[in-house]
KELUMDO-606978 format. One record per residue (C-alpha): chain; z, x, y; residue number from 1. Coordinates in steps of 0.2 Angstrom, whole numbers. Each point is the difference from the previous one (the first is absolute). Last residue first. Layout:
<rec cadena="A" up="Z" east="X" north="Y" num="NUM"/>
...
This chain:
<rec cadena="A" up="-399" east="134" north="-120" num="75"/>
<rec cadena="A" up="-6" east="-13" north="-13" num="74"/>
<rec cadena="A" up="-4" east="-15" north="13" num="73"/>
<rec cadena="A" up="-10" east="13" north="10" num="72"/>
<rec cadena="A" up="-11" east="4" north="-17" num="71"/>
<rec cadena="A" up="-4" east="-18" north="-4" num="70"/>
<rec cadena="A" up="-4" east="-4" north="20" num="69"/>
<rec cadena="A" up="-13" east="15" north="-3" num="68"/>
<rec cadena="A" up="-7" east="-5" north="-16" num="67"/>
<rec cadena="A" up="-2" east="-19" north="7" num="66"/>
<rec cadena="A" up="-10" east="8" north="15" num="65"/>
<rec cadena="A" up="-14" east="9" north="-8" num="64"/>
<rec cadena="A" up="5" east="18" north="-5" num="63"/>
<rec cadena="A" up="-15" east="14" north="-2" num="62"/>
<rec cadena="A" up="-7" east="6" north="-17" num="61"/>
<rec cadena="A" up="4" east="13" north="-11" num="60"/>
<rec cadena="A" up="-7" east="2" north="-16" num="59"/>
<rec cadena="A" up="3" east="3" north="-18" num="58"/>
<rec cadena="A" up="-14" east="-2" north="-12" num="57"/>
<rec cadena="A" up="-4" east="-14" north="-15" num="56"/>
<rec cadena="A" up="6" east="-11" north="12" num="55"/>
<rec cadena="A" up="16" east="7" north="9" num="54"/>
<rec cadena="A" up="5" east="-5" north="18" num="53"/>
<rec cadena="A" up="14" east="11" north="9" num="52"/>
<rec cadena="A" up="4" east="-8" north="16" num="51"/>
<rec cadena="A" up="0" east="10" north="14" num="50"/>
<rec cadena="A" up="11" east="5" north="17" num="49"/>
<rec cadena="A" up="-4" east="11" north="12" num="48"/>
<rec cadena="A" up="10" east="16" north="6" num="47"/>
<rec cadena="A" up="-16" east="9" north="5" num="46"/>
<rec cadena="A" up="1" east="18" north="-12" num="45"/>
<rec cadena="A" up="13" east="-5" north="-12" num="44"/>
<rec cadena="A" up="-9" east="-18" north="-4" num="43"/>
<rec cadena="A" up="14" east="-11" north="-5" num="42"/>
<rec cadena="A" up="0" east="-10" north="-17" num="41"/>
<rec cadena="A" up="2" east="-19" north="-7" num="40"/>
<rec cadena="A" up="-1" east="-2" north="-19" num="39"/>
<rec cadena="A" up="18" east="-1" north="-2" num="38"/>
<rec cadena="A" up="10" east="4" north="15" num="37"/>
<rec cadena="A" up="-3" east="13" north="14" num="36"/>
<rec cadena="A" up="-10" east="13" north="-12" num="35"/>
<rec cadena="A" up="-6" east="14" north="8" num="34"/>
<rec cadena="A" up="-20" east="3" north="3" num="33"/>
<rec cadena="A" up="-3" east="18" north="0" num="32"/>
<rec cadena="A" up="-20" east="4" north="8" num="31"/>
<rec cadena="A" up="-20" east="-2" north="-2" num="30"/>
<rec cadena="A" up="-4" east="-5" north="18" num="29"/>
<rec cadena="A" up="-7" east="-17" north="4" num="28"/>
<rec cadena="A" up="12" east="-1" north="14" num="27"/>
<rec cadena="A" up="3" east="-21" north="-2" num="26"/>
<rec cadena="A" up="-7" east="-1" north="-17" num="25"/>
<rec cadena="A" up="13" east="14" north="-5" num="24"/>
<rec cadena="A" up="-9" east="10" north="-14" num="23"/>
<rec cadena="A" up="11" east="3" north="-17" num="22"/>
<rec cadena="A" up="12" east="15" north="-5" num="21"/>
<rec cadena="A" up="18" east="-11" north="-9" num="20"/>
<rec cadena="A" up="18" east="3" north="6" num="19"/>
<rec cadena="A" up="12" east="-9" north="-9" num="18"/>
<rec cadena="A" up="20" east="2" north="5" num="17"/>
<rec cadena="A" up="13" east="-1" north="-12" num="16"/>
<rec cadena="A" up="16" east="4" north="8" num="15"/>
<rec cadena="A" up="1" east="8" north="17" num="14"/>
<rec cadena="A" up="14" east="11" north="1" num="13"/>
<rec cadena="A" up="3" east="3" north="-18" num="12"/>
<rec cadena="A" up="-19" east="4" north="-3" num="11"/>
<rec cadena="A" up="2" east="11" north="16" num="10"/>
<rec cadena="A" up="12" east="12" north="-10" num="9"/>
<rec cadena="A" up="14" east="4" north="8" num="8"/>
<rec cadena="A" up="8" east="17" north="-3" num="7"/>
<rec cadena="A" up="18" east="-1" north="1" num="6"/>
<rec cadena="A" up="8" east="17" north="7" num="5"/>
<rec cadena="A" up="12" east="10" north="-9" num="4"/>
<rec cadena="A" up="17" east="5" north="9" num="3"/>
<rec cadena="A" up="3" east="18" north="1" num="2"/>
<rec cadena="A" up="19" east="5" north="0" num="1"/>
């Protein structure tokens, strides 16, 4: 008897991960940014955490000390 192998969907494993393309302010590369929590993203090139800023256009800005502390409290 042959057992059927269940194929795992990465969506099942990882949940709903939001990714965007943008320019990282740290490494200044056009890269993929992966959502950490709402409005906060991590650069896949250098690993720097950025905050999404929307004001007519979407930009990604460096985190200030308050943002870094807020992220630490979310983990």
